[in-house]
N, C-alpha and C positions, 0 to 999 in steps of 0.2 A: 506430444502437446508441450511439457514443459521446457523441451529441449528448444523449440521453436519458439514459445513465448518469450524465453529468456534470451536466444539469439537477438530478437526483435529490442528488447528492452535493453540490451547492453551496446548492441551498436549506437540506438538512439543516445544513452548517456553517454557514449564516447563521446559521439558530435559535439554534445553539451558541453563537455570536461574538455576536449581539445580544443575548442574555441574560446572558451575561458581561458586556458593556459596559454593560447598564442596571442591573444589580447590583452590579458592580466585584468578580465571584468569578470568579478565573482557574482554578480548580483544578476538574475536572471534577466530582469528589464533592461540590463545594459546588455549582457551578452548574447542577448536574443536578437536585438537589433544588429548586433555584427555578424552572427549566422545566417540572419534574413538578406544584411545590406540595407542600405540606408532607405529606400524607397519600401521596398514589400515589406521591410521591419516594421514602418509605421503601421501598417495593416495588421502584420501577424502577431507582433511583438505583446499586443494587447490581449491576445489569444491565452498568452502565458499565464497573465494574471488571472482570468477567467479560468482557465483549467487549474489553478493554484487554488484559488476560491472554492470552486466545485470538489475540489478533492477534499480541502479541509472540511467543508459540511460534511461531504458522503462519509471519510473515513473516519470520523469525530463522531458521527451518527452511529456509524457501524460499532464503533467503540463502545457509546454508550450504552446501545442494544445489547450487546454483547456480555456487557458488564452487569446490566439487569438479570440477563439469563443467567449468570453465574451465580448473582445472589440469591435470584428465586433458587437452583438446584441446591446449594450449600448451605443458605441458611433459612430458606423457606420461607422468604418476605416476596409481596407481588414483585414483578419484573417492574413495574412504574416504581415502586420504593427502589429498587436497585439501581436504577437509570437515573433516579435524583440523586442518589448517594454519589454515584459515577460523577454528576453534573457538579456539586458542591466539591468533590474534592480537586476536579479538574481545574475549576475556576479559583478554590484558593492558592494551588499550584501555578496558576497562571501569572497571579497578581503577585505572590510572597516568595514561591519555591523557583524561580528561574534557576538560580545557581546550584540550589540542590539537584533537580533534575539532570544538569548538564552535568554536574560532577559524577554523577551515580549511572547515568545512562552506560557509561561501556562498562561498568559492572554488572549490570541487570540485564544488558544486550549478552554477555559473556554467559553469564547464568543460565539466561534462555537457551542460547545455543547448546549449552551442555547438557541441559535437560530435555532438550529436542533430540539431541543426539542418542542420550540413553535411550528413550522411548522408543526411536527408530528401530535403532538395535534390537533392542527385548522385543519390540512387535513384530520384526520380520522373523528374527527365530522362530517366535510362537505362532505364527501365523503363517509359516511358508507353507505347510502343506495345504492350508485353505485357499492361498494365494494359487500356488500350483493347481490345484483341483479347478477353480474358475478358468484359471488359463487353457486348461484342457478341455472343460467343456464350452469355451469360447463365449464365456458368458457376457451378456453386455444388458442395461437397463433397459426393459421394455417401455419404460415410462419416464426417459430422462426430459428435464425442461427445454421444450420449444425456443430456440433463439429466435426473436422476432424483432423487427424495427419499434413496431407500435405496441410491444408487448401482448403478452396472451398467456391464459394458462394452460395452453393446449401442452402436451406431452408427446415425444417421438419415440421410435427404436431407438436405441443408442448407433451411432455412427460417427464416419471419419466428418462430414461436411458440417453436422451439427457441432461437435467438439471442435471443430477447426475455428467455426465464429466465436465460438466462447474462448477459444485460446487469444484468439487476435482481441477479443473484448479486454481479456484478461492485461493482454500488455498493454493496450490503450489506456487503463487506467491507472498503470504504474507510473505514466508517464506526470501525471501529477506529482510527483514527487521530484522530477528531474532538478528542479529549483534548487532544493535542501541538498540534494545529492551533490552538484554542481559545487555550491557553496562549500560543501566539508571536503572539497578538493583543494581548497586555497592553498598554495603555498607550493604547489606540484611544478617541478621545473621541466621534466623531459617528457616527451612524446610515449617514450616506453613505460612511464608512468602511469599514464592515461590507458593505455593497452593493457599493463598489468591489473589495473586495478579493476578493469571488467574482465578480464579473463578469470582472475580469482572470485571476482562475486560470479561470474556466470557458474563456475563449477560447484560453490558453495551453495549456490540459489537451486541447481536442477538436484543435486544429491538430497536438501533438504526436500524439495517438493516433489520428487519423484517416489520418494520414501513416504510421503504423506499419503498420495496418491495411492501406493500401493496398499498401506493400512487401513485406509477406507474403501479401498477394494476388496480388501479380505474379509471385510463385515458386511460385503452387499448380497441380500437386497436389504437386509433389516435397517443397515444405518440411513438408507435411503427412507424407506416407508415408515418408519419410527420417526415422528414428527420432533420428537425431543432429542431424540440423537442426531439429526439433520442438522438441527440448528448449532450444535457444538459437536461436531464429528470427533475431534482430537480428544475433548473430556470423555466421549465413549468410550474409544478406542483407551485410554488411557486404563478407567475403569476395569477394562478386559482384561489388563495384565496381571493383575492381582497383587500388584507391587505397593502395600501401603504408604512408602518414603515418597513414590510419586504420585499416589493421588494425592498428597498435602502440598507437596511441592510446585506441580504442574499449576492447578489451579490460580493459586498464589503467584506464581511467576508470569501467569497470563494476565491475571488480573494487573499487577504490575505495568505489563508491557500493554495493554491498552490506555491505560492511564497517561504513561509516557509517550506514546502516540498521539493521543488526543492534544498532549500538553504541548509536544514540538511543532505540530502542526497550528496550534493557538498562537504560538510564539511568534510563528512566520507571519501569521494572517494580521496579527496585531500589531506588528512593526512594521509590514507595508503600507495597512490602512491608514495608521497612525498620524502621517503629515497631512492626511487631506481630510480629515473628519476633526469637529471640534476645535477649529484654530483659533479661537477664542478663549479657549480654556486653560489656565495657566497651571491648574493642580495635575502633574501628570500622571499621580497614580490615579485619580478618580478618571481622568482619561482614559487610561488602558482598564480600567477596570468595567468601565461602560462599554466598550469596545467588546473585550471579552466576555461578558454577560449577555449583551444582545448576540453575538457569533452564536454561544453556546445554547442562550435559547432557540436559535433557528436550528442549530444540530440535534438538541433533543427534540423539537418539532417532527424533525424528519425522523429519527429514531422511533418515534411512536408508531411509526408504520410498520416497522417489524424488521429483524436482520434480514431476512429473504429479500424484503421490498426493496433495501437498501443495496444490496448483493444483485440481486436479477434485473433491479430499475435502473437506480443510481449510479451504480457503477457502469453499466452499458451503456447509459447515452453519456457518460463522461468518458468511455471508452471510443465511443464514435466519434465525438468530439475532439478529442486528443490525435485520431488517426487524422483526421481532415486537418487540423490546424498546426500539429505539433510533429507527429512522426513524418509523414510525408513531406512537407516542406524541408525539417531538416535533413534528411536523407538525400534528398535534390539538391537544393541551394545551400545548406549549412555545411555538409560533407564537400561541395565543390568548392565552397570558399575556404575549405582548411587546405583541400590541395592547393589554391591561388596561393595562402599564404606560403606554403612549404614552400613553392616554386619563386616567390618573392613579387608575385605578381598582385598582391593585396599587402598593405601594411602591415606588420605585427610588433608587437612590443615584447615580447620574450623568445 
């Protein structure tokens, strides 16, 4: 399933990258219209805005909820206190710390990747016998979360079709990041750069995701039946490794990753919404603060339903929305227009 999901994500992102590169249009509101064409673009390009806003709310809510759980586990404070702490930190950074976050994003991301790599290697070595045993027994979760359009608390015997639907949902949810991914590619000059970026991203992500899936699998069924472990499975696994330095570094870096994720998403939403609201307000800092606070309060409201609600509810509906309005149209229309520009049948700028 990781192989499938990231193939879907990588190809869809590639259509976005290549459309933006060919037309020298790096804002998603512009390149989306070029991808869909002038007529269909008027209908479908607003869907990109909806997706970005929904993703910002869902992913930021998940970050706030996860931060609350982290604070409860490590500081013993109520989840609501941890979530409010996250809310305050994110708000302050959104208003005053944009340059700080941007300057340190690469450092924090690199540190997180290194720590994850260490966790994966140490975990796979330690839990290899358990993984082999479970594979040998052909273990499946007897009470896996059932995929349903309308939502359900039912469970099903783990199987291909149910996993396939959750995999498609995961791929669909990730489309909400396409605007940021494409804009970060600004300056790309050649088709091979678009392909190379997605191939490298594909390889790195499937290594990481397959590794994490195997580690979670190694702890079945306890990691699923234990409600605390289920909410923060990688924290549970790190604790099983009995490596003191990882037990300290991993939660710190996870907390920073949650903060920077929410801040980055809110940056994008504030900049997108700013020209259209509070037009008569001259104080830009106050205007930015109001938009940010309102947005984060909405995210906090969603986070109060709990992390599992966000993942199984909000992520799922966003995934369905993105399949209908982003993925399929980009595959069919966007890719076709890329080929037309390559053949000189459509205008291209680079």
